Each structure stands twice: as C-alpha cells, then as structure tokens.
C-alpha positions as CSV (number, residue, x, y, z in Angstrom):
1,X,-0.2,57.5,43.8
2,X,-2.0,55.0,46.1
3,X,-3.1,57.8,48.4
4,X,-4.7,59.6,45.4
5,X,-6.5,56.5,44.4
6,X,-7.8,55.9,47.9
7,X,-9.2,59.4,48.1
8,X,-10.9,59.3,44.7
9,X,-14.5,60.4,44.8
10,X,-17.3,58.0,44.1
11,X,-18.1,59.7,40.8
12,X,-14.5,59.5,39.5
13,X,-14.1,55.9,40.7
14,X,-17.4,55.0,38.8
15,X,-16.1,56.8,35.8
16,X,-12.8,54.8,35.7
17,X,-14.3,51.4,36.7
18,X,-17.8,51.6,35.2
19,X,-18.1,54.2,32.5
20,X,-14.7,54.0,30.8
21,X,-14.6,50.2,30.3
22,X,-18.1,50.1,29.0
23,X,-17.6,53.0,26.7
24,X,-14.4,51.6,25.3
25,X,-15.9,48.1,24.8
26,X,-19.0,49.7,23.2
27,X,-16.8,51.5,20.8
28,X,-15.0,48.3,20.0
29,X,-18.2,46.4,19.4
30,X,-19.6,49.2,17.3
31,X,-16.6,50.2,15.2
32,X,-14.0,47.4,15.3
33,X,-15.6,44.0,16.1
34,X,-16.1,42.0,13.0
35,X,-19.4,40.2,12.6
36,X,-19.1,36.4,12.5
37,X,-21.9,34.4,10.9
38,X,-22.6,30.8,11.8
39,X,-23.8,28.1,9.5
40,X,-25.2,24.9,11.1
41,X,-25.8,21.4,9.8
42,X,-26.7,18.0,11.4
43,X,-25.4,14.7,10.1
44,X,-25.0,11.1,11.0
45,X,-23.3,8.0,9.6
46,X,-25.6,5.1,8.8
47,X,-25.2,1.6,7.4
48,X,-26.6,1.2,3.8
49,X,-29.2,-1.4,3.1
50,X,-28.4,-5.0,2.3
51,X,-26.9,-6.7,5.3
52,X,-26.0,-9.9,3.6
53,X,-29.2,-11.7,4.6
54,X,-29.2,-15.4,3.7
55,X,-25.4,-15.8,4.1
56,X,-24.4,-18.2,6.8
57,X,-23.2,-16.8,10.1
58,X,-19.6,-18.0,9.7
59,X,-19.5,-16.4,6.2
60,X,-20.6,-13.1,7.8
61,X,-17.7,-13.4,10.3
62,X,-15.2,-14.1,7.5
63,X,-16.5,-11.2,5.4
64,X,-16.4,-8.9,8.5
65,X,-19.9,-7.6,8.3
66,X,-20.8,-5.5,11.4
67,X,-23.7,-3.3,12.1
68,X,-23.2,0.5,12.3
69,X,-22.6,2.0,15.7
70,X,-21.9,5.4,17.3
71,X,-18.2,4.8,16.7
72,X,-18.5,5.8,13.0
73,X,-20.0,9.2,13.9
74,X,-17.4,9.7,16.6
75,X,-14.6,9.0,14.1
76,X,-16.1,11.6,11.9
77,X,-16.1,14.0,14.8
78,X,-12.4,13.6,15.2
79,X,-11.8,13.8,11.5
80,X,-13.6,17.2,11.3
81,X,-11.0,18.7,13.6
82,X,-8.0,17.0,12.0
83,X,-5.2,18.6,10.1
84,X,-6.0,16.5,7.0
85,X,-9.4,18.1,6.7
86,X,-8.0,21.6,7.4
87,X,-5.5,21.1,4.6
88,X,-8.2,20.0,2.2
89,X,-10.4,23.0,3.1
90,X,-7.4,25.4,2.8
91,X,-6.8,24.2,-0.8
92,X,-10.5,24.5,-1.7
93,X,-11.6,27.7,0.1
94,X,-8.4,29.6,1.2
95,X,-9.3,29.7,4.9
96,X,-6.1,31.6,5.8
97,X,-6.9,34.5,3.5
98,X,-10.5,34.8,4.7
99,X,-9.8,34.6,8.5
100,X,-6.9,37.0,8.1
101,X,-9.3,39.6,6.7
102,X,-10.9,40.7,9.9
103,X,-10.2,44.4,9.5
104,X,-9.2,46.0,12.8
105,X,-10.6,43.1,14.9
106,X,-7.2,41.8,15.9
107,X,-8.4,39.5,18.7
108,X,-10.3,37.4,16.2
109,X,-7.9,37.7,13.2
110,X,-5.7,35.0,12.0
111,X,-2.2,36.3,11.5
112,X,-0.8,35.7,8.0
113,X,2.4,34.4,9.6
114,X,0.6,32.0,12.0
115,X,2.2,28.6,12.3
116,X,0.4,25.4,11.4
117,X,-0.3,24.7,15.0
118,X,-1.8,28.1,15.6
119,X,-3.9,27.7,12.4
120,X,-5.2,24.4,13.6
121,X,-6.1,25.9,17.0
122,X,-7.8,28.8,15.3
123,X,-9.8,26.5,13.0
124,X,-11.0,24.4,15.8
125,X,-12.4,27.5,17.6
126,X,-14.2,28.5,14.4
127,X,-15.7,25.0,13.8
128,X,-17.9,23.8,16.7
129,X,-18.9,20.1,17.0
130,X,-21.5,18.6,19.3
131,X,-22.4,14.9,19.4
132,X,-25.7,13.6,20.7
133,X,-25.0,10.2,22.2
134,X,-28.6,9.1,22.3
135,X,-29.5,9.8,18.6
136,X,-25.9,9.5,17.2
137,X,-26.4,12.9,15.5
138,X,-23.5,15.2,14.9
139,X,-24.0,19.0,14.8
140,X,-21.5,21.0,12.9
141,X,-21.4,24.8,13.3
142,X,-19.0,26.8,11.2
143,X,-18.1,30.5,11.5
144,X,-17.2,33.0,8.9
145,X,-16.9,36.8,8.4
146,X,-19.6,36.5,5.7
147,X,-22.8,34.3,5.7
148,X,-21.9,32.8,2.3
149,X,-18.4,31.8,3.4
150,X,-19.7,30.2,6.6
151,X,-22.1,28.1,4.5
152,X,-19.4,27.2,2.0
153,X,-17.1,26.0,4.8
154,X,-19.9,23.9,6.3
155,X,-20.8,22.4,2.9
156,X,-17.2,21.7,2.1
157,X,-16.8,19.9,5.5
158,X,-19.8,17.7,4.7
159,X,-18.5,16.8,1.3
160,X,-15.0,15.9,2.7
161,X,-16.7,13.9,5.4
162,X,-18.7,11.9,2.9
163,X,-15.6,11.2,0.9
164,X,-13.8,10.1,4.1
165,X,-16.6,7.8,5.1
166,X,-16.7,6.2,1.6
167,X,-13.0,5.8,1.3
168,X,-12.7,4.4,4.8
169,X,-15.5,1.9,4.4
170,X,-14.3,0.8,1.0
171,X,-10.7,0.4,2.2
172,X,-11.9,-1.8,5.0
173,X,-14.1,-3.8,2.6
174,X,-11.1,-4.3,0.3
175,X,-9.0,-5.5,3.2
176,X,-11.8,-7.9,4.2
177,X,-12.0,-9.1,0.6
178,X,-8.3,-9.8,0.5
179,X,-8.6,-11.7,3.7
180,X,-11.6,-13.7,2.5
181,X,-9.8,-14.5,-0.8
182,X,-6.8,-15.7,1.2
183,X,-9.1,-17.9,3.2
184,X,-10.7,-19.2,0.0
185,X,-7.2,-20.1,-1.4
186,X,-6.3,-22.0,1.8
187,X,-9.7,-23.7,1.8
188,X,-9.3,-24.7,-1.8
189,X,-5.8,-26.2,-1.1
190,X,-7.2,-28.0,1.9
191,X,-10.1,-29.4,0.0
192,X,-7.9,-30.6,-2.8
193,X,-5.5,-32.2,-0.4
194,X,-8.3,-34.0,1.4
195,X,-9.7,-35.3,-2.0
196,X,-6.3,-36.4,-3.1
197,X,-5.8,-38.4,0.1
198,X,-9.2,-40.0,-0.4
199,X,-8.5,-41.0,-3.9
200,X,-5.0,-42.3,-3.0
201,X,-6.6,-44.5,-0.3
202,X,-9.1,-45.9,-2.8
203,X,-6.4,-46.6,-5.4
204,X,-4.0,-48.1,-2.9
205,X,-6.6,-50.6,-1.4
206,X,-8.6,-51.0,-4.6
207,X,-11.8,-50.2,-2.7
208,X,-14.4,-47.6,-3.6
209,X,-16.0,-47.6,-0.2
210,X,-14.7,-50.0,2.5
211,X,-17.5,-49.0,4.8
212,X,-20.2,-49.9,2.2
213,X,-18.4,-53.2,1.5
214,X,-18.3,-54.0,5.2
215,X,-22.0,-53.2,5.4
216,X,-22.8,-55.4,2.4
217,X,-20.8,-58.2,4.0
218,X,-22.7,-57.9,7.2
219,X,-26.0,-57.8,5.3
220,X,-25.1,-60.9,3.3
221,X,-24.1,-62.7,6.6
222,X,-27.5,-61.8,8.1
223,X,-29.3,-63.0,5.0
224,X,-27.4,-66.3,5.2
225,X,-28.2,-66.6,8.9
226,X,-31.9,-66.2,8.1
227,X,-31.7,-68.8,5.4
228,X,-30.0,-71.2,7.8
229,X,-32.8,-70.6,10.4
230,X,-35.4,-71.5,7.8
231,X,-33.6,-74.7,6.8
232,X,-33.1,-75.7,10.4
233,X,-36.8,-75.3,11.0
234,X,-37.5,-77.4,8.0
235,X,-35.0,-80.1,9.2
236,X,-36.7,-80.2,12.6
237,X,-40.0,-80.7,10.8
238,X,-38.7,-83.6,8.7
239,X,-37.2,-85.3,11.8
240,X,-40.7,-85.7,13.2
241,X,-41.6,-88.4,10.7
242,X,-38.2,-89.3,9.0
243,X,-35.2,-91.1,10.2
244,X,-31.7,-89.5,10.4
245,X,-30.4,-91.4,7.4
246,X,-33.2,-90.3,5.2
247,X,-32.2,-88.6,1.9
248,X,-34.1,-85.4,2.7
249,X,-32.5,-85.1,6.2
250,X,-29.0,-85.7,4.9
251,X,-29.6,-83.1,2.1
252,X,-30.8,-80.4,4.6
253,X,-27.9,-81.1,6.9
254,X,-25.4,-80.8,4.1
255,X,-27.0,-77.5,3.1
256,X,-26.8,-76.3,6.7
257,X,-23.1,-77.2,6.9
258,X,-22.5,-75.3,3.7
259,X,-24.4,-72.3,5.1
260,X,-22.4,-72.4,8.3
261,X,-19.2,-72.3,6.4
262,X,-20.4,-69.5,4.2
263,X,-21.6,-67.5,7.3
264,X,-18.2,-68.0,9.0
265,X,-16.4,-66.9,5.9
266,X,-18.5,-63.8,5.5
267,X,-18.1,-62.8,9.2
268,X,-14.4,-63.4,9.1
269,X,-14.1,-61.3,5.9
270,X,-15.0,-58.1,7.8
271,X,-12.3,-58.7,10.4
272,X,-9.8,-61.0,8.8
273,X,-6.6,-59.6,7.3
274,X,-6.2,-59.4,3.5
275,X,-3.0,-60.1,1.6
276,X,-1.5,-56.8,2.7
277,X,-2.3,-57.7,6.3
278,X,-5.2,-55.2,6.6
279,X,-8.7,-55.7,8.0
280,X,-11.8,-54.5,6.3
281,X,-13.2,-52.9,9.4
282,X,-10.0,-51.0,10.0
283,X,-10.0,-49.8,6.4
284,X,-13.6,-48.7,6.8
285,X,-12.8,-46.7,9.9
286,X,-9.8,-45.0,8.1
287,X,-12.0,-44.3,5.1
288,X,-14.7,-42.7,7.2
289,X,-12.1,-40.5,8.8
290,X,-10.9,-39.4,5.4
291,X,-14.5,-38.8,4.3
292,X,-15.1,-36.6,7.3
293,X,-12.0,-34.6,6.6
294,X,-13.0,-34.1,3.0
295,X,-16.5,-33.1,4.0
296,X,-15.3,-30.6,6.6
297,X,-12.9,-29.1,4.0
298,X,-15.8,-28.9,1.5
299,X,-18.0,-27.1,4.1
300,X,-15.1,-24.6,4.9
301,X,-14.7,-24.0,1.1
302,X,-18.4,-23.2,0.7
303,X,-18.2,-20.7,3.6
304,X,-15.1,-19.1,2.3
305,X,-16.6,-18.8,-1.2
306,X,-19.8,-17.2,0.2
307,X,-17.6,-14.8,2.3
308,X,-15.6,-13.8,-0.9
309,X,-18.8,-13.1,-2.8
310,X,-20.2,-11.1,0.1
311,X,-16.9,-9.1,0.5
312,X,-16.9,-8.4,-3.2
313,X,-20.3,-6.9,-3.1
314,X,-19.3,-4.8,-0.1
315,X,-16.2,-3.6,-1.9
316,X,-18.3,-2.3,-4.9
317,X,-21.4,-0.9,-3.2
318,X,-21.8,2.0,-0.9
319,X,-21.5,0.4,2.6
320,X,-22.0,3.5,4.7
321,X,-23.5,6.8,3.9
322,X,-23.4,10.3,5.4
323,X,-27.0,11.1,6.2
324,X,-27.6,14.9,6.2
325,X,-30.4,15.5,8.6
326,X,-30.1,19.3,8.2
327,X,-28.1,20.8,5.3
328,X,-25.8,23.8,5.9
329,X,-27.9,26.8,6.6
330,X,-27.4,30.3,5.2
331,X,-27.5,32.7,8.2
332,X,-29.2,36.1,7.8
333,X,-27.8,37.8,10.9
334,X,-24.5,37.5,12.6
335,X,-24.4,35.4,15.7
336,X,-21.1,36.7,17.0
337,X,-20.1,38.8,18.8
338,X,-22.8,38.5,21.4
339,X,-23.0,42.2,22.0
340,X,-25.8,42.4,24.6
341,X,-24.5,39.4,26.5
342,X,-20.9,40.6,26.5
343,X,-22.0,44.1,27.6
344,X,-24.1,42.7,30.4
345,X,-21.3,40.5,31.5
346,X,-18.8,43.4,31.4
347,X,-21.3,45.6,33.3
348,X,-21.7,42.9,36.0
349,X,-17.9,42.5,36.4
350,X,-17.4,46.3,36.5
351,X,-20.2,46.8,39.2
352,X,-18.6,44.1,41.3
353,X,-15.2,45.6,40.9
354,X,-16.5,49.1,41.7
355,X,-18.2,47.7,44.9
356,X,-15.0,45.9,46.0
357,X,-12.8,49.0,45.4
358,X,-15.2,51.3,47.2
359,X,-15.1,48.9,50.2
360,X,-11.4,48.6,50.1
361,X,-10.8,52.3,49.8
362,X,-13.3,53.0,52.6
363,X,-11.4,50.6,54.9
364,X,-8.1,52.2,54.0
365,X,-9.4,55.7,54.6
366,X,-10.8,54.6,57.9
367,X,-7.5,53.2,59.1
368,X,-5.7,56.4,57.9
369,X,-8.0,58.5,60.0
C-alpha cells in the first residue's frame, strides 16, 4: 500500500490531494452548507441625567451615588453570554428549534438532544461580542439561518439587556435607600438622645445656659470695675483740695468699698461652688460639650435626611440607560459561510500538502533506487 502511494503519478497525487478535497468542499458549500445571516448592533450603558447636584458630599456618599464607568458595559457583556439570558431568549424565540433546523449542514446544526452545556457553548458561538475599551461601546453580532431571525435575536438581546440594566440599578438604589433610611433612624435616635441629655442638664441645674450666665457675670464684673475706676479717679480729684475726713471723701470711699465687695462677689460667683458643690465655669464647660454633641447629631441628621431623599429619587427614576448607538440591522446577504475565503484557505493547505507529499515521495523513491 505504501509502495503504491510512493509511486503515484503527479497527476493522480494532485487529483487526490488537490482536486478531490476542493471538489468535495465545493459541493458541500453549494448544496449542503446553510447560509448564516448576521445582525449587528452597538450599545453602551450611560448614567442618566440628574447627578444630585446641590446635595452635600457626605450625603452623596451615604446615598451611594457614583459616576458611570466601563464596568457597567463589561457586566452587560458577561450577561449577554449568560445562561439566564439564553433561557429568556429560548422562551421568547425558541432558539433550539431554529438552530436545529440547519438541513443537512450537520457541523453547524444544534442537536435536539444537546445538553444545556452544549446549548450554551453553541449559543456563545452564534452571538459575538466585542468591547471597545476607549469608547466603552459594545458591539453585538447575532447569527441566524434567516435574516429576520438574526435581527429578532439581536433585538431581543437588547430588550433583555435594558431590563437587566434597569433592574440592577433599581435594586442597588433600593438597597442604598434601605441603608440611608437605617442611617436616618440611627441619626434620629442620636439627635433625640443628645437633646434629652441637654434638657436634663438644664432641668437638673435650673440653668438655661450656664455659659451665657458666666459671660453675663463676667460682663457685670467688668462694668463694676469700670465704675470703680471712675470713682477712684473722682476720689483722687477731691483729695487735691479736701481733707480725708471730708464728707464727700468718706462717701466715695464707702462706695468704693461696696464696689470692691460686689466685684469680688461677682468674680467668685463664676468659680465658687453652689449649694450642690458645683462651679459655674465647670457647668458652662459641661453645657458646651452637650451643645456640641447635640449640634453634631443635628448635622448628621440633616445629612442622613438629604441622603434618604436622594436615594428615594434614585429608586424611582431611571438611573442608568442602555444607549443604542446602532439598532439591530436586517442583513440582506448571508455573511457565513465565507465561501471564497474558505476555498482559498483549503486550496493553500492542499497545495502545501501536495508539495510536501511530492517531496517525501521523491525522497523515498530515491532511497529505494
């Protein structure tokens, strides 16, 4: 058998290696190969308008507002090749029945008894996806044995993708709203607790504002000191022409003594202990700390309230949209199979194989001789 092959003529070898494969493949392409049409669309995921302008930065963080990125489109790319989408398309269009009707083209036919894994692998070969990282555009190419079905598959994929984008964004918005509402509840409790502590402090010490009272005490002491300075100047003026036992001098000195006692009393009031053994300056410091805590709780409550409102708006509006740059096309001619390209490739392979076999056979014949 090998000897017969070695001594084949060039014409017969060419017939077996060149003519016969090309003839058989041409017959396959002409009579058996099923035409496959391709519908193409270009989409992208974009953030809708209204980015919560005017809301404080901390409220934006609580509400979870983030700008759109390439990740949304990449997630969509993975979704298109998912089993979830395939199941939805099968219910809507009957993909199995269509791809199983390939006539005699068995290499590109989906077996009716194909497993789920084989069905997914077949589907991924018939749905091509390419992502442009620079423009964040996603190109979707779907194949079908008819032009109308290829367009229907592409259109159904875009509809399912839009539903997926909306449901995902709304679910995230609802989760953010639940988180913001939880933060609002905690902020409300914190604010109420701070206010209760402040009111309890005022009721316990019977003081509206110890800091203000301490300030008024200091202001009164300063005013008394100024009055004393004026009286002392007046006394010095009288002593220039009156004796020490003069009535006016004794009167001014008595008033100065009373002012000194009053000034000492006012100054000690701010630092002296009351009946409960508490000092006014200490009470003022404690009251200021409670005021700061209440103010901080109120600011946190405002931020949480703004975050809840912003999250509520996001949960009701369309946060992200599927932007269709190019709608699914209706092809007029079949793109597959690539008859000319495949024939040229097969011819190249056959020519190379023919040349290699001729060389091998010539070497073998030479060694036999």
